[in-house]
N, CA and C of each residue as an Amber inpcrd file, in Angstrom:
protein
   756
   0.8530000  -1.2020000   0.0000000   0.0000000   0.0000000   0.0000000
   0.8840000   1.2450000   0.0000000   0.4050000   2.2890000  -0.7040000
   1.2340000   3.4690000  -0.9430000   1.5280000   4.2480000   0.3330000
   0.6420000   4.1780000   1.3380000   0.8840000   4.9430000   2.5560000
   2.1870000   4.5340000   3.2230000   2.6310000   3.2860000   2.9820000
   3.8840000   2.8340000   3.5810000   5.0690000   3.6540000   3.0750000
   4.9620000   4.1240000   1.8310000   6.0070000   4.9970000   1.3010000
   6.0680000   6.3050000   2.0770000   4.9030000   6.7710000   2.5030000
   4.8450000   7.9890000   3.3140000   5.5190000   7.7690000   4.6640000
   5.1930000   6.6810000   5.3280000   5.8340000   6.3730000   6.6180000
   7.3400000   6.2280000   6.4440000   7.7500000   5.5640000   5.3680000
   9.1810000   5.4450000   5.0820000   9.8150000   6.8210000   4.8810000
   9.0930000   7.6970000   4.1840000   9.6020000   9.0460000   3.9550000
   9.7450000   9.8240000   5.2460000   8.7480000   9.7030000   6.1290000
   8.8370000  10.3640000   7.4290000  10.0230000   9.8290000   8.2290000
  10.2170000   8.5290000   8.1930000  11.3470000   7.9400000   8.9110000
  12.6710000   8.4640000   8.3690000  12.7430000   8.6620000   7.0620000
  13.9660000   9.2120000   6.4700000  14.2040000  10.6460000   6.9380000
  13.1240000  11.4320000   7.0130000  13.2350000  12.8020000   7.5100000
  13.7230000  12.8010000   8.9540000  13.1400000  11.9540000   9.7820000
  13.5290000  11.8890000  11.1930000  14.9720000  11.4170000  11.3540000
  15.3940000  10.4790000  10.5170000  16.7880000  10.0260000  10.5680000
  17.7480000  11.1540000  10.1970000  17.3520000  11.9620000   9.2040000
  18.1870000  13.1110000   8.8470000  18.2790000  14.0950000  10.0010000
  17.1610000  14.3570000  10.6520000  17.1650000  15.2520000  11.8070000
  18.1080000  14.7170000  12.8780000  17.9770000  13.4380000  13.1780000
  18.8240000  12.8290000  14.2130000  20.2950000  12.9290000  13.8450000
  20.5930000  12.7480000  12.5850000  21.9770000  12.7180000  12.1130000
  22.5700000  14.1140000  11.9240000  21.7700000  15.0110000  11.3300000
  22.3080000  16.3010000  10.9030000  22.0520000  17.4440000  11.8820000
  21.0520000  17.3100000  12.7420000  20.6760000  18.4150000  13.6220000
  20.9870000  18.1580000  15.0910000  21.7710000  17.1500000  15.3510000
  22.1090000  16.8050000  16.7360000  22.7030000  17.9940000  17.4920000
  23.6820000  18.6450000  16.8980000  24.3530000  19.7480000  17.5840000
  23.3860000  20.9040000  17.8410000  22.5900000  21.2550000  16.8370000
  21.6700000  22.3790000  16.9970000  20.5720000  22.0870000  18.0150000
  20.0610000  20.8610000  18.0290000  19.0490000  20.5090000  19.0280000
  19.6600000  20.5530000  20.4270000  20.8980000  20.1030000  20.5550000
  21.5840000  20.1870000  21.8360000  21.7630000  21.6260000  22.3010000
  22.1530000  22.5130000  21.3840000  22.3090000  23.9300000  21.7300000
  20.9770000  24.5450000  22.1320000  19.9280000  24.1890000  21.3970000
  18.6040000  24.6980000  21.7390000  18.1690000  24.2260000  23.1180000
  18.4550000  22.9670000  23.4370000  18.1350000  22.4480000  24.7600000
  18.8460000  23.2050000  25.8640000  20.0880000  23.5820000  25.6230000
  20.8470000  24.3530000  26.6180000  20.2500000  25.7460000  26.8050000
  19.8060000  26.3640000  25.7050000  19.1730000  27.6790000  25.8080000
  17.9000000  27.5940000  26.6420000  17.0770000  26.5920000  26.3670000
  15.8380000  26.4160000  27.1280000  16.1430000  26.1260000  28.5960000
  17.0980000  25.2630000  28.8510000  17.4550000  24.9240000  30.2320000
  17.9390000  26.1510000  30.9870000  18.7780000  26.9480000  30.3610000
  19.2920000  28.1490000  31.0240000  18.1670000  29.1250000  31.3310000
  17.2380000  29.2730000  30.4030000  16.1050000  30.1550000  30.6320000
  15.2600000  29.6790000  31.8120000  14.9590000  28.3880000  31.8330000
  14.1490000  27.8330000  32.9210000  14.8620000  28.0010000  34.2640000
  16.1610000  27.7350000  34.2860000  16.9140000  27.8190000  35.5460000
  16.9670000  29.2430000  36.0880000  16.7950000  30.2380000  35.2110000
  16.8040000  31.6380000  35.6330000  15.4050000  32.1790000  35.8950000
  14.4020000  31.2960000  35.8160000  13.0280000  31.7120000  36.0670000
  12.3000000  32.2260000  34.8420000  12.8630000  31.9870000  33.6640000
  12.2370000  32.4480000  32.4410000  11.1770000  31.4970000  31.9360000
  10.5030000  31.9180000  30.8920000   9.5380000  31.0570000  30.2150000
   9.9350000  30.9350000  28.7490000   9.3620000  29.9350000  28.0830000
   9.6390000  29.6690000  26.6860000   8.4100000  30.0760000  25.8730000
   8.5410000  31.1160000  25.0890000   7.4580000  31.5760000  24.2300000
   7.5140000  30.8030000  22.9130000   6.3700000  30.3720000  22.4260000
   6.3310000  29.6420000  21.1570000   5.3950000  30.3630000  20.1970000
   5.7650000  30.3240000  18.9220000   4.9650000  31.0470000  17.9250000
   5.1010000  30.3870000  16.5680000   3.9750000  30.2270000  15.8980000
   3.9720000  29.7310000  14.5300000   2.6870000  30.1600000  13.8510000
   2.7220000  30.2620000  12.5350000   1.5350000  30.6580000  11.7860000
   1.1090000  29.5100000  10.8740000  -0.1430000  29.5420000  10.4270000
  -0.6330000  28.4470000   9.6070000  -0.5140000  27.1340000  10.3630000
  -0.1070000  26.0800000   9.6800000   0.0300000  24.7930000  10.3580000
   1.1840000  24.7720000  11.3580000   2.0980000  25.7210000  11.2630000
   3.1890000  25.7750000  12.2350000   2.6990000  26.1320000  13.6320000
   1.4880000  26.7120000  13.7270000   0.9780000  26.9900000  15.0670000
   0.7290000  25.6930000  15.8360000   0.5310000  24.5910000  15.1020000
   0.3430000  23.3070000  15.7770000   1.5650000  22.9330000  16.5970000
   2.7500000  23.2670000  16.0950000   3.9910000  22.9770000  16.8320000
   4.1170000  23.9100000  18.0300000   3.7040000  25.1710000  17.8500000
   3.7310000  26.1170000  18.9640000   2.8410000  25.6420000  20.1120000
   1.7270000  24.9760000  19.7780000   0.8260000  24.4540000  20.8050000
   1.2290000  23.0680000  21.2940000   1.9720000  22.3410000  20.4800000
   2.2970000  20.9420000  20.7740000   2.9870000  20.7670000  22.1180000
   3.8520000  21.7130000  22.4780000   4.6190000  21.5470000  23.7270000
   4.0290000  22.3660000  24.8740000   2.8400000  22.9260000  24.6710000
   2.1610000  23.6510000  25.7440000   1.2400000  22.7170000  26.5150000
   1.3360000  22.7650000  27.8610000   0.4580000  21.9740000  28.7250000
   0.4700000  20.5120000  28.2880000   1.6730000  19.9980000  28.0800000
   1.8220000  18.6620000  27.5130000   2.3310000  17.6830000  28.5570000
   1.7580000  16.4920000  28.5930000   2.2090000  15.4570000  29.5150000
   3.6970000  15.2030000  29.3140000   4.4470000  15.2890000  30.3960000
   5.8870000  15.0920000  30.3290000   6.6440000  16.3060000  29.8450000
   5.9400000  17.4030000  29.6070000   6.5730000  18.6090000  29.0870000
   6.8700000  19.6270000  30.1760000   7.5850000  20.6690000  29.7880000
   7.9110000  21.7530000  30.7050000   6.6900000  22.6540000  30.8780000
   6.4050000  23.0100000  32.1250000   5.2310000  23.8400000  32.4030000
   5.3910000  25.2630000  31.8880000   6.6120000  25.7220000  31.7820000
   6.8880000  27.1280000  31.4770000   6.8750000  27.4200000  29.9850000
   5.8060000  27.0530000  29.3010000   5.6730000  27.2980000  27.8670000
   4.4850000  28.2250000  27.6400000   4.7350000  29.3270000  26.9570000
   3.6980000  30.3200000  26.6770000   3.4700000  30.4280000  25.1730000
   2.4370000  29.7640000  24.6350000   2.1630000  29.8950000  23.2020000
   1.5510000  31.2600000  22.8940000   2.0630000  31.9030000  21.8700000
   1.5130000  33.1810000  21.4160000   0.6060000  32.8830000  20.2310000
  -0.6980000  33.0110000  20.4540000  -1.6940000  32.5990000  19.4680000
  -2.5680000  33.7850000  19.0700000  -3.1190000  33.7030000  17.8830000
  -4.0620000  34.7140000  17.4130000  -5.0120000  34.0440000  16.4360000
  -6.2980000  34.3250000  16.5740000  -7.3000000  33.6210000  15.7740000
  -7.1410000  33.8850000  14.2810000  -6.5180000  34.9880000  13.9050000
  -6.3010000  35.2680000  12.4780000  -5.2390000  34.3640000  11.8760000
  -4.3800000  33.8080000  12.7140000  -3.2430000  33.0290000  12.2320000
  -3.4550000  31.5250000  12.3240000  -4.5560000  31.1050000  12.9540000
  -4.7380000  29.6650000  13.1930000  -6.0490000  29.1530000  12.5890000
  -6.4840000  29.7810000  11.5080000  -7.6220000  29.3430000  10.6950000
  -8.9930000  29.6730000  11.2810000  -9.0640000  30.2540000  12.4860000
 -10.3740000  30.5240000  13.0710000 -11.1180000  31.6240000  12.3310000
 -10.4030000  32.4540000  11.6110000 -11.0230000  33.4990000  10.7930000
 -11.0480000  33.1150000   9.3100000 -10.6020000  31.8870000   9.0080000
 -10.6100000  31.4180000   7.6350000  -9.2260000  31.0220000   7.1630000
  -9.1940000  30.0840000   6.2210000  -7.9230000  29.5510000   5.7420000
  -7.1150000  30.5960000   4.9830000  -7.7530000  31.2900000   4.0390000
  -7.0280000  32.2940000   3.2680000  -6.6820000  33.5080000   4.1030000
  -7.5100000  33.8110000   5.0990000  -7.1840000  34.9070000   6.0110000
  -5.9060000  34.5870000   6.7870000  -5.7420000  33.3280000   7.1450000
  -4.5150000  32.9320000   7.8290000  -3.2930000  33.1860000   6.9500000
  -3.3950000  32.8360000   5.6810000  -2.2860000  33.0700000   4.7560000
  -2.0210000  34.5580000   4.5880000  -3.0880000  35.3560000   4.4870000
  -2.9100000  36.8010000   4.3710000  -2.2690000  37.3830000   5.6200000
  -2.7600000  36.9580000   6.7910000  -2.3180000  37.5460000   8.0470000
  -0.8450000  37.2610000   8.3300000  -0.3750000  36.0640000   7.9650000
   1.0150000  35.7530000   8.2720000   1.9880000  36.5900000   7.4400000
   1.4730000  37.2510000   6.4070000   2.2990000  38.1290000   5.5780000
   2.1780000  39.5970000   5.9740000   1.3800000  39.8750000   7.0020000
   1.0770000  41.2480000   7.3990000   2.1530000  41.8140000   8.3250000
   2.8050000  42.8650000   7.8970000   3.7780000  43.5380000   8.7520000
   3.0510000  44.2350000   9.8950000   3.6330000  44.1910000  11.0810000
   3.0510000  44.8290000  12.2530000   2.1920000  43.9140000  13.0940000
   1.7480000  42.7860000  12.5420000   0.8780000  41.8830000  13.2930000
   1.6200000  41.2530000  14.4690000   2.8020000  40.7250000  14.2130000
   3.5570000  40.0940000  15.3020000   3.9120000  41.1060000  16.3810000
   4.2090000  42.3340000  15.9730000   4.5340000  43.3670000  16.9600000
   3.3430000  43.6360000  17.8770000   2.1570000  43.6680000  17.3070000
   0.9680000  43.9040000  18.1330000   0.7130000  42.7390000  19.0730000
   1.0540000  41.5190000  18.6520000   0.8490000  40.3570000  19.5130000
   1.8390000  40.3220000  20.6670000   3.0840000  40.6400000  20.3980000
   4.0880000  40.5330000  21.4540000   3.9140000  41.6230000  22.5010000
   3.2980000  42.7050000  22.1200000   3.0960000  43.7910000  23.0750000
   2.1420000  43.4140000  24.2070000   1.3170000  42.4020000  23.9900000
   0.4040000  41.9710000  25.0500000   1.0470000  40.9090000  25.9450000
   2.2660000  40.4630000  25.5890000   2.9570000  39.4240000  26.3390000
   4.0070000  40.0410000  27.2770000   4.3640000  39.2880000  28.2880000
   5.4130000  39.6820000  29.2330000   6.6890000  38.9460000  28.8420000
   7.4830000  39.5600000  27.9850000   8.7180000  38.9420000  27.5030000
   9.9000000  39.5810000  28.2210000  10.7420000  38.7430000  28.8220000
  11.8750000  39.2290000  29.6010000  13.1880000  38.7170000  29.0180000
  14.2820000  39.3400000  29.4360000  15.5750000  38.9690000  28.8390000
  16.1050000  37.6210000  29.3230000  15.4070000  36.9930000  30.2580000
  15.7880000  35.6260000  30.6570000  14.9880000  34.5750000  29.8860000
  14.0780000  35.0260000  29.0520000  13.2090000  34.1090000  28.3180000
  13.8890000  33.6010000  27.0520000  13.2620000  32.5990000  26.4580000
  13.6640000  32.1130000  25.1420000  12.4080000  31.9570000  24.3030000
  12.5890000  31.8890000  22.9940000  11.4580000  31.7270000  22.0840000
  11.7650000  30.6230000  21.0910000  10.7610000  29.8030000  20.8320000
  10.8390000  28.8270000  19.7430000   9.8480000  29.2870000  18.6840000
  10.3620000  29.6680000  17.5250000   9.5330000  30.1830000  16.4420000
   9.5860000  29.1810000  15.2960000   8.4160000  28.7890000  14.8470000
   8.3270000  27.7310000  13.8390000   7.7420000  28.3020000  12.5580000
   8.4450000  28.0900000  11.4630000   7.9450000  28.4860000  10.1550000
   8.6340000  27.6240000   9.1140000   7.8630000  26.8410000   8.3770000
   8.4620000  25.9650000   7.3880000   9.1740000  26.7680000   6.2980000
   8.5080000  27.7910000   5.7730000   9.1380000  28.5970000   4.7240000
  10.1160000  29.6120000   5.2930000   9.8630000  30.0840000   6.5000000
  10.7620000  31.0310000   7.1460000  10.8390000  32.3880000   6.4840000
   9.8820000  32.7210000   5.6240000   9.9930000  33.9440000   4.8310000
   8.9160000  34.9700000   5.1130000   7.8190000  34.5570000   5.7520000
   6.7000000  35.4670000   5.9260000   6.9520000  36.4890000   7.0300000
   6.2330000  37.6100000   6.9340000   6.4970000  38.7440000   7.8100000
   6.2980000  38.4110000   9.2850000   5.2280000  37.6650000   9.6130000
   4.8960000  37.4580000  11.0290000   5.9900000  36.7150000  11.8010000
   6.4620000  35.5540000  11.3540000   7.5160000  34.8850000  12.1200000
   8.8370000  35.6480000  12.1190000   9.1710000  36.3050000  11.0100000
  10.3970000  37.1050000  10.9720000  10.2950000  38.2650000  11.9560000
   9.1750000  38.9470000  11.9300000   8.9610000  40.0660000  12.8440000
   8.9560000  39.6120000  14.3020000   8.3600000  38.4460000  14.5720000
   8.3480000  37.9350000  15.9380000   9.7620000  37.6720000  16.4220000
  10.6150000  37.1290000  15.5660000  12.0080000  36.9020000  15.9500000
  12.7050000  38.2200000  16.2620000  12.4910000  39.2190000  15.4270000
  13.1020000  40.5290000  15.6580000  12.6230000  41.1450000  16.9670000
  11.3360000  41.0350000  17.2430000  10.7810000  41.6070000  18.4720000
  11.2750000  40.8630000  19.7100000  11.4070000  39.5370000  19.6120000
  11.9390000  38.7740000  20.7340000  13.3780000  39.1850000  21.0280000
  14.1740000  39.3090000  19.9990000  15.5720000  39.6750000  20.1900000
  15.6890000  41.0950000  20.7300000  14.8030000  41.9690000  20.3220000
  14.7980000  43.3400000  20.8280000  14.5880000  43.3650000  22.3340000
  13.8510000  42.3740000  22.8440000  13.5650000  42.2950000  24.2750000
  14.5670000  41.4240000  25.0310000  15.5740000  40.9590000  24.3350000
  16.6450000  40.1970000  24.9880000  16.4260000  38.7100000  25.0630000
  15.3200000  38.2110000  24.5040000  15.0630000  36.7670000  24.5160000
  15.8520000  36.1000000  23.3910000  16.3890000  34.9310000  23.6770000
  17.0950000  34.1940000  22.6350000  16.0960000  33.4100000  21.7830000
  16.4060000  33.3000000  20.5070000  15.4650000  32.7520000  19.5310000
  15.9850000  31.4360000  18.9580000  15.1090000  30.4380000  19.0240000
  15.3470000  29.1390000  18.3850000  14.3660000  29.0360000  17.2210000
  14.8630000  28.7520000  16.0380000  14.0070000  28.6090000  14.8650000
  13.9180000  27.1480000  14.4610000  12.7150000  26.7190000  14.1240000
  12.5000000  25.4270000  13.4620000  11.9670000  25.7600000  12.0750000
  12.7550000  25.4400000  11.0470000  12.4200000  25.8960000   9.7050000
  12.9810000  24.9450000   8.6670000  12.5990000  25.1590000   7.4280000
  13.0840000  24.3460000   6.3170000  14.1910000  25.1260000   5.6190000
  15.4290000  24.7960000   5.8920000  16.5440000  25.5720000   5.3680000
  16.6520000  25.4840000   3.8520000  16.3240000  24.3410000   3.2740000
  16.3940000  24.1940000   1.8230000  15.4560000  25.1730000   1.1280000
  14.2160000  25.2100000   1.5920000  13.2330000  26.0890000   0.9760000
  13.4770000  27.5430000   1.3330000  13.7560000  27.8120000   2.5990000
  13.9020000  29.1880000   3.0550000  15.0960000  29.8870000   2.4220000
  16.2130000  29.1840000   2.3300000  17.4260000  29.8050000   1.8030000
  17.3100000  30.1540000   0.3250000  16.3650000  29.5310000  -0.3680000
  16.1890000  29.7950000  -1.7960000  14.9880000  30.7000000  -2.0720000
  14.3890000  31.2500000  -1.0040000  13.2100000  32.1060000  -1.1420000
  13.5190000  33.5240000  -0.6750000  12.8170000  34.4890000  -1.2440000
  12.9630000  35.8700000  -0.8040000  12.0720000  36.1290000   0.4060000
  12.5860000  36.9330000   1.3340000  11.8100000  37.3010000   2.5110000
  10.6300000  38.1760000   2.1200000   9.5170000  38.0300000   2.8590000
   8.3660000  38.9080000   2.6810000   8.3310000  39.9950000   3.7690000
   9.4230000  40.1130000   4.5140000   9.5190000  41.1400000   5.5430000
  10.4100000  42.2670000   5.0520000  10.1210000  43.4820000   5.5060000
  10.8550000  44.6560000   5.0330000  12.3480000  44.5830000   5.3180000
  12.7290000  43.8240000   6.3380000  14.1500000  43.6890000   6.6710000
  14.9280000  42.9100000   5.6210000  14.2020000  42.1340000   4.8230000
  14.8590000  41.2620000   3.8630000  15.4090000  39.9880000   4.4780000
  15.1930000  39.8150000   5.7760000  15.7140000  38.6560000   6.4930000
  14.7200000  37.5100000   6.4870000  15.2570000  36.3160000   6.5330000
  14.4510000  35.1160000   6.7550000  14.6910000  34.6310000   8.1740000
  13.7940000  33.8180000   8.6690000  13.8160000  33.4310000  10.0770000
  15.1610000  32.8450000  10.4830000  15.7190000  31.9490000   9.6920000
  16.9530000  31.2850000  10.0900000  18.1090000  32.2580000  10.2360000
  18.0440000  33.4000000   9.5430000  19.1150000  34.3890000   9.6240000
  19.0710000  35.2000000  10.9080000  17.9720000  35.1310000  11.6370000
  17.7940000  35.9090000  12.8570000  17.9430000  35.0730000  14.1240000
  17.8980000  33.7710000  13.9870000  17.8590000  32.8880000  15.1570000
  19.2320000  32.7220000  15.7910000  19.2290000  32.5410000  17.1070000
  20.4550000  32.1520000  17.8030000  20.8260000  30.7240000  17.4430000
  19.8060000  29.8910000  17.2550000  19.9910000  28.5280000  16.7750000
  18.8920000  28.2460000  15.7580000  19.2650000  27.8270000  14.5610000
  18.2910000  27.4660000  13.5270000  18.3540000  25.9670000  13.2930000
  17.2310000  25.3030000  13.5090000  17.1540000  23.8460000  13.3480000
  16.4070000  23.5370000  12.0580000  17.0550000  22.8030000  11.1820000
  16.4620000  22.4190000   9.9040000  15.5030000  21.2490000  10.1130000
  14.2620000  21.4080000   9.6530000  13.3190000  20.2910000   9.7990000
  13.5380000  19.1980000   8.7530000  14.4510000  19.4430000   7.8070000
  14.9180000  18.4140000   6.8680000  13.8400000  17.8810000   5.9340000
  12.7510000  18.6370000   5.7500000  11.7250000  18.1900000   4.8200000
  12.0020000  18.7930000   3.4400000  11.4550000  18.2200000   2.3900000
  11.7190000  18.7580000   1.0510000  10.9810000  20.0710000   0.8150000
  11.4760000  20.8490000  -0.1340000  10.7650000  22.0600000  -0.5450000
   9.3470000  21.6910000  -0.9700000   8.3870000  22.4400000  -0.4350000
   6.9840000  22.1500000  -0.7210000   6.3310000  21.2500000   0.3000000
   7.1350000  20.6530000   1.2000000   6.6230000  19.9250000   2.3640000
   6.1800000  18.4910000   2.0790000   5.4730000  18.2650000   0.9710000
   4.8890000  16.9470000   0.7130000   5.9410000  15.9500000   0.2180000
   5.7070000  14.6650000   0.5110000   6.7010000  13.6240000   0.2600000
   6.3750000  12.7060000  -0.9200000   5.1060000  12.5000000  -1.2200000
   4.7120000  11.3840000  -2.0870000   4.1490000  11.8600000  -3.4260000
   4.7410000  11.3440000  -4.5030000   4.2090000  11.5910000  -5.8500000
   3.3050000  10.4280000  -6.2430000   2.0910000  10.7380000  -6.6940000
   1.1390000   9.7280000  -7.1310000   0.8700000   9.8810000  -8.6310000
   0.7940000   8.7690000  -9.3230000   0.4300000   8.8070000 -10.7340000
  -0.9470000   9.4490000 -10.8810000  -1.0540000  10.4080000 -11.7790000
  -2.3310000  11.0640000 -12.0020000  -2.4990000  12.3500000 -11.2250000
  -1.5800000  12.6240000 -10.2880000  -1.6220000  13.8780000  -9.5320000
  -0.4140000  14.7190000  -9.9140000  -0.6530000  16.0070000 -10.1750000
   0.4420000  16.8970000 -10.5470000   1.1490000  17.4610000  -9.3330000
   0.5460000  17.3240000  -8.1450000   1.1100000  17.8480000  -6.9000000
   1.3790000  16.6950000  -5.9440000   2.5020000  16.7500000  -5.2700000
   2.7990000  15.7210000  -4.2850000   1.8300000  15.7960000  -3.1140000
   1.7170000  14.7120000  -2.3610000   0.8650000  14.6480000  -1.1880000
   1.6860000  14.1080000  -0.0110000   1.1130000  14.1840000   1.1800000
   1.8000000  13.6670000   2.3640000   2.7180000  14.6940000   2.9990000
   2.1250000  15.7250000   3.6370000   2.9250000  16.7680000   4.2920000
   3.7600000  16.1700000   5.4180000   4.9240000  16.7430000   5.6410000
   5.8630000  16.1650000   6.6070000   6.3530000  17.1350000   7.6750000
   6.1170000  18.4280000   7.5100000   6.7270000  19.3970000   8.4240000
   6.1410000  19.3560000   9.8280000   4.8700000  18.9450000   9.9550000
   4.2740000  18.8870000  11.2950000   4.9050000  17.7700000  12.1180000
   5.0570000  16.5950000  11.5180000   5.7030000  15.4760000  12.2200000
   7.1440000  15.8450000  12.5660000   7.8580000  16.4150000  11.5980000
   9.2520000  16.7900000  11.8320000   9.3570000  17.8570000  12.9080000
   8.4920000  18.8700000  12.8270000   8.5380000  19.9500000  13.8030000
   8.2180000  19.4950000  15.2080000   7.2130000  18.6150000  15.3270000
   6.8610000  18.0950000  16.6510000   8.0010000  17.2860000  17.2410000
   8.6510000  16.4720000  16.4190000   9.7810000  15.6780000  16.9060000
  10.9130000  16.5760000  17.3740000  11.1830000  17.6370000  16.6230000
  12.2490000  18.5690000  17.0110000  11.8840000  19.2900000  18.3070000
  10.6500000  19.7770000  18.3950000  10.2430000  20.5260000  19.5830000
  10.3450000  19.6710000  20.8390000   9.8630000  18.4280000  20.7720000
   9.9680000  17.5480000  21.9400000  11.4270000  17.1870000  22.2340000
  12.2290000  17.0610000  21.1970000  13.6500000  16.7650000  21.4050000
  14.3360000  17.9010000  22.1550000  13.9850000  19.1370000  21.8220000
  14.5340000  20.2940000  22.5370000  14.1620000  20.2290000  24.0150000
  12.8960000  19.9350000  24.2870000  12.4310000  19.8590000  25.6790000
  13.1490000  18.7420000  26.4310000  13.3090000  17.5960000  25.7990000
  13.9930000  16.4730000  26.4450000  15.4350000  16.8380000  26.7660000
  16.1200000  17.4690000  25.8200000  17.4970000  17.8940000  26.0620000
  17.5660000  18.9150000  27.1910000  16.6010000  19.8290000  27.2200000
  16.5760000  20.8310000  28.2890000  16.3650000  20.1850000  29.6500000
  15.4290000  19.2490000  29.7300000  15.1760000  18.5710000  31.0020000
  16.3990000  17.7940000  31.4630000  17.0620000  17.1290000  30.5300000
  18.2760000  16.3920000  30.8770000  19.3420000  17.3350000  31.4260000
  19.5040000  18.4720000  30.7760000  20.4830000  19.4700000  31.2160000
  20.1560000  19.9760000  32.6150000  18.8850000  20.2680000  32.8650000
  18.4750000  20.7760000  34.1710000  18.7260000  19.7500000  35.2700000
  18.3510000  18.5050000  35.0150000  18.5420000  17.4530000  36.0180000
  20.0220000  17.2580000  36.3160000  20.8450000  17.2570000  35.2700000
  22.2880000  17.0920000  35.4720000  22.8770000  18.2290000  36.2890000
  22.2630000  19.4080000  36.2070000  22.7420000  20.5650000  36.9630000
  22.0810000  20.6850000  38.3300000  21.3360000  19.6640000  38.7310000
  20.7380000  19.6520000  40.0570000  19.4830000  20.4880000  40.2020000
  18.8730000  20.8520000  39.0710000  17.6490000  21.6460000  39.0940000
  16.4480000  20.7170000  38.9680000  15.4410000  20.9380000  39.8020000
  14.2060000  20.1620000  39.7230000  13.2700000  20.8440000  38.7300000
  13.1510000  20.3420000  37.5140000  12.4090000  21.0760000  36.4830000
  10.8990000  20.9590000  36.6640000  10.1700000  21.9830000  36.1960000
   8.7020000  21.9930000  36.3280000   8.0510000  21.1600000  35.2310000
   7.8820000  19.8550000  35.4850000   7.3570000  18.9320000  34.4860000
   5.9040000  18.5910000  34.8010000   5.0900000  18.5450000  33.7620000
   3.6680000  18.2520000  33.9210000   3.3840000  16.7670000  33.7890000
   2.5110000  16.2570000  34.6540000   1.9910000  14.9050000  34.5100000
   0.7880000  14.9260000  33.5710000   0.4730000  13.7950000  32.9970000
  -0.7390000  13.6820000  32.1990000  -1.9600000  13.8840000  33.0820000
  -2.9160000  14.6530000  32.5840000  -4.1630000  14.8650000  33.3230000
  -5.0540000  13.6350000  33.2810000  -4.6800000  12.6440000  32.4990000
  -5.5460000  11.4870000  32.2820000  -4.9860000  10.1880000  32.8370000
  -4.1310000  10.3040000  33.8570000  -3.7040000   9.1160000  34.5900000
  -4.1860000   9.2400000  36.0270000  -4.3940000   8.0990000  36.6480000
  -4.9070000   8.0950000  38.0140000  -3.9450000   8.8350000  38.9360000
  -4.5250000   9.6670000  39.7940000  -3.7250000  10.3900000  40.7690000
  -3.4370000  11.8300000  40.3810000  -3.6320000  12.1660000  39.0980000
  -3.4330000  13.5490000  38.6840000  -4.7310000  14.3180000  38.8710000
  -4.6730000  15.3790000  39.6270000  -5.8450000  16.2110000  39.8910000
  -5.5680000  17.6380000  39.4360000  -6.5930000  18.4670000  39.5010000
  -6.4110000  19.8840000  39.1920000  -5.3620000  20.4840000  40.1180000
  -5.3620000  20.0720000  41.3800000  -4.3790000  20.5910000  42.3310000
  -2.9600000  20.1470000  41.9720000  -2.8240000  18.9080000  41.4770000
  -1.5140000  18.4250000  41.0390000  -0.9480000  19.3360000  39.9660000
  -1.7820000  19.6910000  38.9960000  -1.3390000  20.5370000  37.8900000
  -1.1190000  21.9740000  38.3460000  -1.9930000  22.4640000  39.2100000
  -1.8230000  23.8310000  39.7190000  -0.5040000  24.0030000  40.4500000
  -0.1060000  22.9750000  41.1760000   1.1360000  23.0660000  41.9470000
   2.3260000  23.3560000  41.0410000   2.3340000  22.7580000  39.8640000
   3.4330000  22.9800000  38.9270000   3.2560000  24.2850000  38.1610000
   2.0160000  24.5950000  37.7910000   1.7470000  25.7280000  36.9140000
   1.6640000  27.0650000  37.6390000   1.3880000  27.0470000  38.9330000
   1.0590000  28.2860000  39.6390000   2.1700000  29.3190000  39.5850000
   3.4070000  28.8660000  39.5520000   4.5200000  29.8320000  39.5210000
   4.5490000  30.6440000  38.2240000   3.8100000  30.1620000  37.2160000
   3.8190000  30.8460000  35.9140000   2.4910000  31.5230000  35.5900000
   1.5970000  31.6240000  36.5750000   0.2470000  32.1050000  36.2710000
   0.2360000  33.5410000  35.7600000   1.2590000  34.3250000  36.0960000
   1.3100000  35.6960000  35.6160000   2.1060000  35.8360000  34.3230000
   2.6560000  34.7270000  33.8230000   3.4990000  34.7980000  32.6360000
   2.9010000  34.0980000  31.4250000   1.9600000  33.1850000  31.6680000
   1.4130000  32.3780000  30.5720000  -0.0580000  32.7260000  30.3900000
  -0.3950000  33.1920000  29.2060000  -1.7240000  33.7330000  28.9260000
  -2.8410000  32.7010000  29.0830000  -2.5900000  31.4660000  28.7060000
  -3.6800000  30.4910000  28.6170000  -3.7760000  29.5650000  29.8310000
  -3.2870000  30.0080000  30.9580000  -3.4760000  29.2370000  32.1830000
  -4.7690000  29.6720000  32.8540000  -5.6380000  28.7140000  33.1400000
  -6.9060000  28.9810000  33.8120000  -6.9220000  28.1760000  35.1100000
  -6.1740000  28.6470000  36.0770000  -5.9460000  27.8590000  37.2860000
  -7.1400000  27.7900000  38.2190000  -8.2030000  28.5460000  37.9140000
  -9.4020000  28.4850000  38.7490000 -10.3410000  27.3630000  38.3140000
 -10.0900000  26.7820000  37.1670000 -10.9810000  25.7270000  36.6600000
 -10.8390000  24.4660000  37.4890000 -11.9670000  23.8510000  37.8230000
 -11.9770000  22.6130000  38.5810000 -12.3770000  21.4470000  37.6650000
 -11.8250000  20.2850000  37.9530000 -12.2860000  19.0640000  37.2720000
 -12.0530000  17.8870000  38.2000000 -12.7340000  16.8050000  37.9290000
 -12.6060000  15.6110000  38.7590000 -11.8200000  14.5480000  38.0030000
């Protein structure tokens, strides 16, 4: 069956990440660990389908509690698919979003953009750096390096990052050519991006533990023994830094 070719393709992408991005993922993990150890938070941002990666490591079982996703309904399809594409190219949008956030110079940011060329992720990187936060990019270096920026600076995301991690997917994202179709199918950047994002968190946690720091890790809300109070205990220290924490909510 043809889907097996897709799984094989994803495995090849992941093997490339493991082989070629080891050093960069390690550096990103150290940046995150240092931020956490200093009381910082990790801001995440992505537009279009990249917002899925920005949300992937937020409030996640086994993940770091100190993750603040920067979201906007115009960028995540809630106002429409084409509106999302238009909005991610809009200069000034990322600046307006970051102004509502509490970004400090001990923080770090993970910014995800497969193309790395649109105004919103480029602008978000510039605004984060202006505030002293270090920037980790997850992007497609093959596609981005051969594309012109849509931001007035002329910069692409990877050119602004303290660490740029290549998601190792092909230009255009899709992996599989089918007879009778003029366009490839089987997008790969979401799987690649999620694997990279979790790898960064794992490296950061390892670094923190080795340095004698007890990291703020979340348990799954769906295993026996985890209660709202269990989660509040870990999250409460960040209630003034993370927009989407609703610590007053009760559940059984």
